[in-house]
C-alpha positions in Angstrom: -53.6 41.9 -22.7 -50.5 39.6 -22.2 -49.4 40.6 -25.8 -49.6 44.2 -24.9 -47.8 43.8 -21.7 -44.9 42.0 -23.3 -44.8 44.7 -26.1 -44.5 47.5 -23.5 -41.8 45.6 -21.6 -39.9 45.1 -24.9 -40.0 48.8 -25.7 -39.0 49.8 -22.1 -36.1 47.3 -22.4 -34.8 49.2 -25.5 -34.5 52.4 -23.6 -31.2 53.3 -22.2 -30.7 53.0 -18.5 -30.9 56.2 -16.5 -28.2 56.7 -13.9 -29.0 58.9 -10.8 -27.1 59.8 -7.8 -28.7 60.0 -4.4 -26.8 60.8 -1.2 -23.5 60.2 -2.9 -24.5 56.7 -4.2 -25.2 55.9 -7.9 -28.3 54.0 -8.9 -29.6 52.5 -12.2 -33.4 52.2 -13.2 -32.4 49.0 -15.1 -30.7 45.9 -14.2 -27.2 46.0 -15.9 -25.3 43.0 -17.1 -21.5 43.1 -17.6 -20.5 42.1 -21.2 -17.4 39.8 -20.8 -15.5 38.1 -23.6 -13.6 35.4 -21.8 -14.2 32.2 -23.7 -13.2 28.9 -22.2 -11.9 25.7 -23.8 -14.1 22.6 -23.8 -13.0 20.0 -21.4 -11.1 17.0 -22.6 -12.0 13.6 -21.5 -9.2 10.9 -20.7 -9.2 7.7 -18.9 -5.6 7.2 -17.7 -3.1 9.2 -15.6 -0.5 8.5 -18.3 -2.5 10.3 -20.9 -2.8 13.4 -18.5 0.9 13.5 -17.9 1.6 13.2 -21.6 -0.8 16.0 -22.5 0.8 18.3 -19.8 4.4 17.6 -21.0 3.6 17.9 -24.7 2.8 21.5 -24.0 0.3 21.5 -27.0 -2.1 23.9 -25.3 -1.3 27.3 -23.7 -1.7 27.0 -19.9 -1.5 29.5 -17.0 1.6 30.0 -14.8 -0.2 28.1 -12.1 -2.4 25.1 -12.7 -4.2 22.8 -10.3 -4.7 19.0 -10.5 -7.4 17.9 -8.2 -7.7 14.4 -7.2 -11.4 14.2 -6.7 -11.8 10.5 -6.0 -10.1 7.1 -6.6 -11.4 7.2 -10.1 -11.6 10.9 -11.2 -8.9 13.7 -11.6 -9.4 17.2 -13.0 -7.0 19.8 -14.4 -8.0 23.4 -13.7 -6.5 26.8 -14.3 -6.1 29.3 -11.5 -8.6 32.0 -11.1 -8.7 34.7 -13.8 -9.8 38.4 -13.5 -13.4 37.2 -13.3 -12.7 34.7 -10.6 -13.5 31.9 -12.9 -11.4 28.7 -13.4 -10.9 27.0 -16.7 -11.7 23.3 -16.6 -9.3 21.7 -19.2 -9.2 18.0 -18.5 -11.4 15.4 -16.7 -9.8 11.9 -16.3 -12.2 9.1 -15.5 -10.6 5.8 -14.6 -11.9 2.7 -16.5 -12.1 -0.1 -13.8 -13.8 -3.3 -14.0 -17.2 -3.6 -12.5 -17.7 -5.7 -9.4 -20.9 -5.4 -7.3 -19.9 -5.9 -3.6 -22.7 -7.3 -1.4 -24.2 -9.2 -4.4 -24.2 -12.8 -4.6 -22.7 -14.2 -7.7 -23.1 -17.8 -9.1 -20.2 -20.1 -8.5 -18.5 -19.8 -11.8 -19.1 -16.0 -12.2 -17.5 -15.4 -8.9 -14.4 -17.5 -9.7 -14.0 -15.8 -13.0 -14.4 -12.4 -11.3 -11.7 -13.1 -8.7 -9.2 -14.0 -11.4 -10.1 -11.2 -13.7 -10.8 -8.1 -11.4 -8.5 -8.9 -8.4 -4.8 -8.7 -8.0 -3.3 -11.9 -7.0 -2.4 -12.4 -3.2 -2.6 -15.1 -0.6 -6.3 -14.4 0.2 -7.4 -14.3 -3.3 -5.8 -17.8 -3.8 -7.4 -19.1 -0.6 -10.9 -18.0 -1.9 -10.2 -19.6 -5.3 -9.2 -22.8 -3.7 -12.0 -22.8 -1.3 -14.8 -21.7 -3.6 -13.5 -23.9 -6.3 -13.7 -27.1 -4.1 -16.9 -26.5 -2.1 -19.6 -29.0 -2.6 -23.1 -27.9 -3.7 -26.0 -28.2 -1.1 -23.4 -28.1 1.9 -23.4 -24.5 2.9 -26.8 -24.4 4.6 -26.4 -27.8 6.5 -24.2 -26.1 9.2 -25.1 -23.5 11.8 -24.4 -20.0 10.7 -24.1 -17.3 13.4 -23.6 -14.5 10.8 -19.8 -14.5 11.2 -18.8 -18.2 10.9 -19.9 -20.5 8.1 -19.1 -24.1 7.4 -19.1 -26.0 4.0 -18.0 -29.3 2.7 -14.9 -29.2 0.4 -13.5 -31.8 -1.9 -10.0 -32.8 -0.9 -9.4 -35.5 -3.4 -11.0 -37.6 -6.1 -13.4 -39.3 -3.6 -12.7 -37.7 -0.2 -14.3 -34.7 1.4 -14.1 -32.8 4.7 -15.7 -30.0 6.5 -14.0 -26.6 6.6 -14.7 -23.0 7.9 -15.5 -20.5 5.2 -12.5 -17.9 5.2 -13.6 -14.7 6.8 -12.6 -12.0 6.9 -10.3 -11.8 3.8 -7.9 -9.1 2.5 -8.1 -8.4 -1.2 -6.8 -6.0 -3.8 -9.5 -5.4 -6.4 -9.0 -3.0 -9.3 -10.6 0.2 -8.0 -8.5 3.0 -9.0 -6.1 4.0 -11.9 -4.1 1.2 -13.2 -0.9 3.2 -13.0 -0.9 3.2 -9.2 -0.8 0.4 -6.6 -4.2 -1.0 -5.9 -5.1 -0.7 -2.1 -5.6 -3.9 0.0 -8.5 -3.8 2.2 -10.7 -6.2 4.4 -13.9 -7.9 3.0 -16.4 -10.2 4.4 -16.7 -13.3 2.5 -20.2 -15.1 2.6 -21.6 -18.0 0.8 -25.2 -19.0 0.2 -27.3 -21.4 -2.0 -29.7 -20.9 -4.7 -33.1 -22.6 -5.2 -31.5 -25.7 -6.6 -28.8 -26.0 -3.9 -26.0 -24.5 -6.0 -23.3 -22.3 -4.3 -23.4 -18.6 -4.4 -20.6 -16.3 -3.2 -20.5 -12.6 -2.2 -17.8 -10.3 -0.6 -18.9 -7.2 1.4 -16.7 -4.1 2.0 -15.8 -3.8 5.7 -13.1 -1.0 5.9 -15.5 2.0 6.1 -14.1 3.3 2.7 -10.6 3.8 4.2 -9.3 2.3 0.9 -10.4 5.4 -0.9 -8.1 7.7 1.0 -5.2 5.4 0.3 -6.0 5.2 -3.4 -6.3 9.0 -3.7 -3.0 9.4 -1.9 -1.3 6.9 -4.4 -2.7 8.9 -7.3 -1.5 12.1 -5.9 2.0 10.8 -5.2 2.1 9.3 -8.8 1.2 12.7 -10.3 3.7 14.7 -8.1 6.4 12.1 -9.0 5.7 12.4 -12.7 5.5 16.2 -12.6 8.3 16.8 -10.2 10.1 19.0 -12.7 7.2 21.2 -13.4 6.3 23.1 -10.3 3.7 25.2 -11.8 1.3 22.2 -11.4 0.0 21.8 -7.8 -1.5 18.4 -7.1 -4.3 18.4 -4.3 -6.7 15.6 -3.1 
């Protein structure tokens, strides 16, 4: 039965639609689909703002008189055309920033944390403070003091044979690589915490504490960079 039903539906589908007029309105007895020949280019993937600017200025592809550059996030920018006659935009370029991975809120072992601070954060006074503190803290000393969730103490080495008690720096302002390398990396506040593993070794973590405000700053920096680089090309509108 199913085969007969499908055969009948196929035969009916071959029939031309009938157009009728009722009370001044025109109706069709079949669903009609508009045939539109409006091919779109395949999106190009990039990783830097410089590559996007170079692509635009090279004028290698035909573009509309009005184009939109959308800063979608601190790590993503898209290039679109304006609306065509079918109210469709052409998605030409997608730029995804390549930023080093760092897991905020995760405890790293002592050595991994020190390496990450030096390779994934821009140098500033608080980064140097953390490097100095975390680099001199003594194992098995973090948990020997009271911890009220805000203030921690640890024993640090101040010389070849001398030690002293110190308060763990908190909060700290750092500038990790979190957006495109061409723009200034936003500085924001972090909560720095230390803990101990099962063998008494030191573990370190930083927690974001600015409510994500850095994202707005980063997107603003990206927008201003693109506006500056394309200042002589007013057909490109940058939004964020």
